N, CA, C and O of each residue as an XYZ file, in Angstrom:
576
protein
N      88.050    223.815    -45.680
C      87.672    222.278    -45.245
C      86.131    222.113    -45.084
O      85.372    222.997    -44.686
N      85.807    220.939    -45.425
C      84.556    220.820    -45.251
C      84.816    219.468    -44.377
O      85.656    218.669    -44.790
N      84.061    219.191    -43.102
C      83.819    218.559    -42.079
C      82.477    217.778    -42.286
O      81.360    218.294    -42.267
N      82.731    216.587    -42.465
C      81.495    215.710    -42.692
C      81.069    214.990    -41.453
O      82.125    214.679    -40.902
N      80.057    214.560    -40.724
C      80.035    214.083    -39.611
C      80.120    212.419    -40.504
O      79.669    211.959    -41.553
N      80.969    211.934    -39.369
C      81.175    210.367    -39.501
C      79.385    209.286    -39.653
O      78.306    209.075    -39.100
N      79.977    209.050    -40.474
C      78.060    208.328    -40.668
C      78.634    206.630    -39.976
O      79.606    205.926    -40.249
N      77.528    206.482    -39.034
C      78.006    204.776    -38.004
C      77.129    203.853    -39.130
O      76.098    204.093    -39.758
N      77.945    202.803    -39.085
C      77.307    201.758    -39.805
C      75.996    201.087    -39.291
O      75.878    201.084    -38.066
N      75.333    200.713    -39.768
C      74.268    200.014    -39.439
C      74.287    198.874    -38.443
O      73.618    198.956    -37.413
N      74.886    198.020    -38.661
C      75.163    196.754    -37.926
C      76.970    196.795    -37.075
O      78.101    196.537    -37.487
N      76.387    197.270    -35.718
C      77.353    197.589    -34.831
C      77.949    196.037    -34.568
O      77.088    195.270    -34.139
N      79.131    195.520    -34.734
C      79.724    194.323    -33.980
C      79.597    194.714    -32.364
O      80.006    195.842    -32.091
N      79.194    194.091    -31.504
C      79.848    193.873    -30.262
C      81.072    192.748    -29.725
O      81.201    191.537    -29.906
N      81.707    193.540    -29.148
C      82.806    192.453    -28.780
C      82.679    191.457    -28.030
O      82.314    191.622    -26.866
N      82.951    190.211    -28.532
C      82.453    189.013    -27.993
C      82.990    188.458    -26.696
O      82.439    187.736    -25.866
N      84.401    189.061    -26.735
C      85.553    188.613    -25.539
C      84.848    188.483    -23.980
O      84.576    187.608    -23.157
N      84.773    189.546    -24.104
C      84.216    189.435    -22.296
C      83.167    188.615    -22.164
O      83.219    187.923    -21.147
N      82.063    188.430    -22.974
C      81.101    187.567    -22.996
C      81.303    185.996    -23.289
O      80.356    185.208    -23.278
N      82.667    185.613    -23.557
C      83.089    184.409    -23.697
C      83.461    183.693    -22.263
O      83.070    182.676    -21.690
N      84.574    184.908    -21.922
C      85.129    184.919    -20.420
C      83.930    184.950    -19.494
O      84.155    184.235    -18.518
N      82.905    185.440    -19.457
C      82.063    185.258    -18.503
C      81.421    184.205    -18.441
O      81.096    183.887    -17.297
N      80.962    183.215    -19.633
C      80.248    182.336    -20.032
C      81.444    180.970    -19.526
O      81.013    179.887    -19.130
N      82.656    181.214    -19.610
C      83.683    180.278    -19.164
C      83.894    180.263    -17.396
O      84.036    179.292    -16.652
N      83.861    181.443    -17.137
C      83.810    181.342    -15.783
C      82.656    180.906    -14.834
O      82.929    180.407    -13.742
N      81.200    181.112    -15.289
C      80.034    180.708    -15.205
C      80.065    178.880    -15.098
O      79.619    178.178    -14.190
N      80.762    178.461    -16.379
C      80.747    177.143    -16.291
C      81.747    176.879    -15.556
O      81.185    176.082    -14.805
N      83.157    176.943    -15.058
C      83.539    176.648    -13.925
C      83.074    176.325    -13.001
O      82.987    175.135    -12.697
N      82.433    177.733    -11.940
C      81.519    177.753    -10.837
C      81.045    176.710    -10.882
O      81.583    175.804    -10.246
N      79.968    176.482    -11.584
C      79.153    175.582    -11.640
C      79.412    174.060    -11.769
O      78.622    173.247    -11.291
N      80.310    173.768    -12.294
C      81.300    172.672    -12.094
C      81.560    172.496    -10.698
O      80.872    171.853     -9.906
N      82.635    173.137    -10.465
C      83.400    173.038     -9.004
C      82.267    173.101     -8.071
O      82.188    171.992     -7.541
N      81.314    173.920     -7.607
C      80.354    173.818     -7.128
C      79.121    172.721     -6.870
O      78.469    172.548     -5.840
N      79.036    172.111     -8.021
C      77.838    171.161     -8.094
C      78.706    169.802     -7.447
O      79.891    169.501     -7.308
N      77.265    169.131     -7.119
C      77.986    167.798     -6.433
C      77.592    166.762     -7.296
O      76.592    166.902     -7.999
N      78.285    165.710     -7.323
C      78.539    164.818     -8.670
C      77.996    163.277     -7.415
O      78.499    162.982     -6.331
N      76.989    162.701     -8.058
C      76.592    161.585     -7.463
C      77.597    160.605     -7.708
O      78.233    160.370     -8.735
N      77.628    160.083     -6.594
C      78.925    158.685     -6.562
C      78.344    157.508     -6.519
O      77.697    157.056     -5.574
N      78.628    156.855     -7.824
C      78.383    155.333     -7.818
C      79.189    154.279     -7.430
O      80.389    154.135     -7.667
N      78.398    153.509     -6.780
C      79.400    152.301     -6.094
C      80.101    151.403     -6.915
O      79.519    150.708     -7.748
N      81.085    151.377     -6.769
C      81.844    150.392     -7.959
C      81.760    148.671     -7.773
O      82.190    147.739     -8.453
N      80.816    148.775     -6.229
C      80.521    147.131     -5.964
C      79.496    147.220     -6.131
O      78.968    148.331     -6.074
N      78.622    145.850     -6.467
C      77.582    145.508     -6.512
C      77.035    144.572     -5.173
O      76.794    143.391     -5.422
N      76.906    144.879     -4.277
C      76.992    144.118     -2.968
C      75.289    143.444     -2.899
O      74.402    144.076     -3.473
N      75.072    142.598     -2.418
C      73.312    141.838     -2.167
C      73.613    141.712     -0.658
O      74.243    140.791     -0.139
N      73.018    142.872      0.024
C      73.582    142.578      1.596
C      72.063    141.941      2.292
O      70.881    142.086      1.980
N      72.657    141.302      3.203
C      71.641    140.467      3.728
C      70.557    141.474      4.676
O      70.813    142.613      5.066
N      69.090    140.580      4.952
C      68.290    141.207      5.310
C      68.443    140.776      6.729
O      68.888    139.720      7.178
N      67.856    142.097      7.487
C      67.692    141.816      9.081
C      66.507    141.938      9.423
O      65.745    142.474      8.619
N      65.878    141.379     11.004
C      64.769    141.272     11.180
C      64.744    142.868     12.003
O      65.594    143.472     12.657
N      63.004    143.252     11.512
C      63.103    144.773     11.399
C      62.637    144.831     12.796
O      62.094    145.912     13.026
N      62.667    144.009     13.833
C      62.094    144.326     15.084
C      63.333    145.343     15.867
O      64.536    145.084     15.890
N      62.966    146.001     16.201
C      63.702    147.226     17.294
C      64.233    146.326     18.564
O      63.560    145.665     19.356
N      65.945    146.553     18.491
C      66.537    146.036     19.960
C      66.351    146.733     21.001
O      66.492    147.952     21.109
N      65.989    145.883     21.896
C      65.794    147.103     23.562
C      67.315    147.414     23.886
O      68.058    146.450     23.701
N      67.752    148.263     24.214
C      68.847    148.921     24.316
C      69.201    148.721     26.104
O      68.449    148.883     27.065
N      70.106    148.465     26.070
C      70.680    148.445     27.677
C      71.154    149.372     28.170
O      72.137    149.881     27.631
N      70.607    149.926     29.397
C      70.990    151.229     30.113
C      72.207    151.097     29.950
O      72.553    149.916     29.959
N      73.277    152.063     29.755
C      75.014    151.567     30.409
C      75.198    152.851     31.477
O      74.953    154.036     31.250
N      75.548    152.431     32.328
C      75.601    153.112     33.675
C      77.337    153.255     33.259
O      78.088    152.362     32.866
N      77.629    154.696     33.504
C      79.000    154.873     33.311
C      79.682    154.699     34.734
O      78.885    154.619     35.668
N      80.947    154.632     35.025
C      81.832    154.083     35.907
C      82.547    155.578     36.057
O      83.333    156.051     35.236
N      82.106    156.217     37.279
C      82.621    157.491     37.773
C      83.683    157.415     39.007
O      83.500    156.967     40.139
N      84.789    157.962     38.462
C      85.568    158.180     39.197
C      86.020    159.651     39.861
O      86.748    160.473     39.304
N      85.468    159.769     41.063
C      85.789    160.880     41.482
C      87.221    161.411     42.568
O      87.631    160.752     43.524
N      87.677    162.491     42.191
C      88.926    162.780     42.846
C      88.945    164.136     43.636
O      88.778    165.257     43.157
N      89.167    163.827     44.852
C      88.763    164.989     45.622
C      89.967    166.270     45.673
O      91.009    166.014     45.070
N      89.885    167.411     46.252
C      91.402    168.082     46.633
C      92.721    167.506     46.957
O      93.842    167.684     46.482
N      92.051    166.432     48.328
C      93.150    166.131     49.258
C      93.694    164.979     48.463
O      94.897    164.746     48.578
N      93.050    164.316     47.765
C      93.786    163.126     46.581
C      93.018    161.949     46.923
O      93.318    160.856     46.444
N      91.718    162.147     47.991
C      90.990    160.921     48.015
C      90.311    160.471     46.496
O      89.861    161.245     45.651
N      90.374    159.166     46.434
C      89.848    158.361     45.161
C      88.052    158.077     45.443
O      87.780    157.862     46.624
N      87.289    158.070     44.812
C      85.410    157.571     44.835
C      85.792    156.637     43.452
O      86.566    156.935     42.543
N      85.149    155.670     43.584
C      84.845    154.918     42.116
C      83.332    154.416     42.594
O      82.991    153.494     43.336
N      82.357    155.687     41.650
C      80.670    155.160     42.289
C      80.264    155.701     43.591
O      79.218    155.363     44.146
N      80.973    156.416     43.999
C      80.788    156.900     45.651
C      81.079    156.288     46.785
O      80.656    156.511     47.919
N      82.060    155.265     46.285
C      82.662    154.210     46.839
C      84.111    154.545     47.395
O      84.929    154.375     46.491
N      84.661    154.933     48.491
C      85.545    155.261     48.462
C      87.189    154.290     48.262
O      87.146    153.331     49.031
N      88.082    154.311     47.728
C      89.342    153.530     47.340
C      89.916    154.005     48.293
O      90.296    155.175     48.255
N      90.179    152.978     49.704
C      91.112    153.016     50.765
C      92.477    152.939     50.467
O      93.371    153.696     50.844
N      92.545    151.971     49.769
C      94.555    151.844     49.246
C      94.707    152.801     48.092
O      93.780    152.953     47.295
N      95.692    153.362     47.993
C      96.056    154.694     46.805
C      97.099    153.887     45.839
O      98.064    154.553     45.466
N      97.023    152.519     45.384
C      97.454    151.616     44.253
C      96.690    151.600     43.127
O      95.470    151.754     43.191
N      97.288    151.427     42.072
C      97.033    151.228     40.999
C      95.925    150.082     40.971
O      94.749    150.380     40.763
N      96.266    148.957     41.154
C      95.791    147.741     41.625
C      94.261    147.883     41.892
O      93.259    147.490     41.294
N      94.497    148.653     43.114
C      93.484    148.855     43.843
C      92.329    149.480     43.308
O      91.209    148.984     43.435
N      92.588    150.733     42.612
C      91.469    151.728     41.659
C      91.182    150.577     40.634
O      90.088    150.025     40.740
N      92.080    150.133     39.608
C      91.583    148.814     38.484
C      90.452    148.168     38.714
O      89.431    148.196     38.026
N      90.751    147.292     40.187
C      89.994    146.487     40.783
C      88.266    146.780     40.851
O      87.277    146.210     40.390
N      88.578    148.330     41.922
C      87.277    148.879     41.982
C      86.593    149.416     40.937
O      85.402    149.647     41.146
N      87.153    149.740     39.591
C      86.698    150.190     38.587
C      85.717    149.035     37.656
O      84.641    149.010     37.059
N      87.043    147.993     38.029
C      85.775    146.778     37.147
C      85.065    146.167     38.343
O      84.073    145.595     37.890
N      85.101    146.073     39.227
C      83.417    145.784     40.174
C      82.978    146.951     40.020
O      81.907    146.844     40.619
N      83.030    148.307     39.546
C      81.582    148.951     39.284
C      81.447    148.796     38.217
O      80.373    149.335     37.949
N      82.043    148.196     36.961
C      81.132    148.054     35.276
C      80.423    147.065     35.669
O      79.230    147.256     35.433
N      80.637    146.129     36.146
C      79.856    144.656     36.445
C      80.047    144.123     35.148
O      81.139    143.975     34.601
N      79.123    143.889     34.759
C      78.963    142.643     33.524
C      79.528    143.530     32.021
O      79.962    142.968     31.015
N      79.393    144.890     32.193
C      79.585    145.696     30.939
C      81.358    145.566     30.488
O      82.359    145.500     31.200
N      81.159    145.567     28.784
C      82.439    145.456     28.036
C      83.315    146.360     28.524
O      84.204    146.320     29.375
N      82.805    147.315     27.688
C      83.441    148.820     27.650
C      82.741    149.654     28.121
O      81.934    150.161     27.342
N      82.748    150.114     29.483
C      81.998    150.740     29.799
C      82.426    152.166     29.689
O      83.633    152.388     29.591
N      81.182    153.623     29.695
C      82.178    154.755     30.027
C      82.486    155.126     30.659
O      81.594    155.115     31.507
N      83.540    155.727     31.134
C      84.434    156.242     32.651
C      84.331    158.149     32.937
O      85.020    158.919     32.268
N      83.717    158.452     33.625
C      83.510    159.777     33.639
C      84.606    160.016     34.938
O      84.722    159.434     36.017
N      85.295    161.071     34.359
C      86.710    161.635     35.337
C      86.143    162.910     35.768
O      86.023    163.895     35.040
N      85.664    162.802     37.498
C      85.376    163.933     38.306
C      86.166    164.704     39.256
O      85.782    164.791     40.423
N      87.622    165.473     38.719
C      88.760    165.852     39.703
C      88.482    167.023     39.785
O      88.318    167.823     38.864
N      88.392    167.238     41.239
C      88.335    168.546     41.537
C      89.909    169.475     41.295
O      91.020    168.967     41.454
N      89.682    170.767     40.925
C      90.777    171.651     40.114
C      91.867    171.559     40.958
O      92.999    171.785     40.532
N      91.608    171.189     42.345
C      93.147    171.310     43.160
C      93.436    169.887     43.526
O      94.041    169.660     44.573
N      93.014    168.820     42.671
C      93.258    167.744     43.058
C      94.869    167.035     42.339
O      95.389    167.354     41.270
N      95.229    166.289     43.079
C      96.479    165.666     42.796
C      96.801    165.578     41.157
O      95.731    165.483     40.556
N      97.549    165.580     40.566
C      97.671    165.403     38.753
C      97.983    164.166     38.772
O      97.745    163.542     37.738
N      98.636    163.387     39.992
C      99.100    162.349     39.767
C      97.763    160.740     39.876
O      97.645    159.618     39.383
N      97.130    161.528     40.722
C      95.874    160.636     40.927
C      94.891    160.888     39.785
O      93.830    160.263     39.799
N      95.190    161.875     38.653
C      94.030    161.704     37.586
C      94.784    160.810     36.687
O      94.142    159.922     36.125
N      96.103    160.916     36.459
C      97.088    159.630     35.619
C      96.674    158.532     36.132
O      96.710    157.570     35.365
N      96.232    158.319     37.330
C      96.386    157.063     37.798
C      94.921    156.488     37.522
O      94.900    155.257     37.481
N      93.589    157.173     37.306
C      92.638    156.900     36.973
C      92.560    156.765     35.408
O      91.701    156.035     34.913
N      93.426    157.447     34.645
C      93.482    156.955     33.228
C      94.212    155.790     32.962
O      93.885    154.973     32.101
N      95.248    155.694     33.725
C      95.996    154.537     33.117
C      95.180    153.019     33.924
O      95.281    151.853     33.542
N      94.583    153.420     34.828
C      93.310    152.116     35.367
C      92.523    151.741     34.466
O      92.213    150.561     34.306
N      91.982    152.961     33.566
C      91.039    152.543     32.427
C      91.938    152.236     30.915
O      91.441    151.753     29.898
N      92.921    152.527     31.037
C      93.863    152.229     30.012
C      93.936    150.213     30.036
O      93.837    149.313     29.201
N      94.072    150.281     30.930
C      94.968    149.005     31.748
C      93.603    147.654     31.430
O      93.806    146.516     31.008
N      92.427    148.207     31.758
C      91.129    147.773     31.910
C      90.427    147.760     30.154
O      89.381    147.159     29.908
N      91.009    148.323     29.361
C      90.365    148.399     28.355
C      89.009    149.402     27.881
O      88.137    149.394     27.013
N      89.415    150.207     28.972
C      88.071    151.147     28.146
C      88.359    152.246     27.929
O      89.026    152.917     28.716
N      87.818    152.771     26.552
C      88.415    153.885     26.008
C      87.360    154.640     25.877
O      87.632    155.479     25.018
N      86.102    154.817     26.346
C      85.438    155.976     26.618
C      85.507    156.868     28.008
O      84.799    156.853     29.015
N      86.767    157.722     27.600
C      86.616    158.509     28.863
C      86.342    159.885     28.640
O      86.568    160.431     27.560
N      85.796    160.538     29.764
C      85.409    161.865     29.754
C      85.745    162.621     31.068
O      85.887    162.011     32.127
N      85.832    163.580     30.996
C      86.275    164.607     32.320
C      85.147    165.340     32.150
O      84.747    165.573     31.009
N      84.305    165.924     33.550
C      83.422    166.534     33.898
C      84.093    167.712     34.691
O      84.918    167.786     35.601
N      83.133    168.886     33.694
C      83.179    170.395     34.037
C      82.361    170.570     34.481
O      81.421    169.779     34.549
N      82.431    172.403     35.267
C      81.275    172.930     35.403
C      81.365    173.739     34.714
O      82.401    173.966     34.089
N      80.006    174.608     34.596
C      79.512    176.056     33.808
C      79.302    176.663     34.905
O      78.823    176.327     35.988
N      79.908    178.016     34.296
C      79.642    179.279     35.089
C      79.270    180.128     33.952
O      79.891    180.412     32.927
N      77.788    180.560     34.497
C      77.701    181.963     33.381
C      77.648    181.457     31.743
O      77.823    182.345     30.909
N      77.442    180.230     31.315
C      77.684    179.858     30.121
C      79.087    179.472     29.496
O      79.393    179.172     28.342
N      79.888    179.592     30.741
C      81.577    179.754     30.470
C      82.182    178.616     31.407
O      82.043    178.513     32.626
N      82.737    177.963     30.722
C      83.910    176.744     31.697
C      84.364    177.337     32.736
O      84.788    178.488     32.634
N      84.366    176.680     33.924
C      85.081    176.966     34.930
C      86.720    176.932     35.309
O      86.803    175.983     36.090
N      87.585    177.299     35.198
C      88.760    176.927     35.393
C      89.641    175.893     36.067
O      90.865    175.957     35.954
């Protein structure tokens, strides 16, 4: 028996299937990850404004402090009567001419929950929507 070595053909045909798969995957990747320019559907001619800067009025927040024993202070003035209307009037007086001032509630961690809710309710009744609670930091972490 004579064994002849197989001769290779000069033109080797590469398999194109993996190449086509890679090209399609790249195409899908670039289509998904690219951002498209969003065109506005409406053409609006916006009015021009004066380019002079408007002086910002300094807004002073209304600060409601609640001690552990339940005493309530509005901007460091003690609210003697513990009713909702008295607190609401004190907050309105502290706000002055501001339409919707920011309200900062500083409650002691042992303060009665009802007093904090009363401060929130007074803010709601006055229409003050910018309410925040003051907290303390200890070594970069919030104090419980």
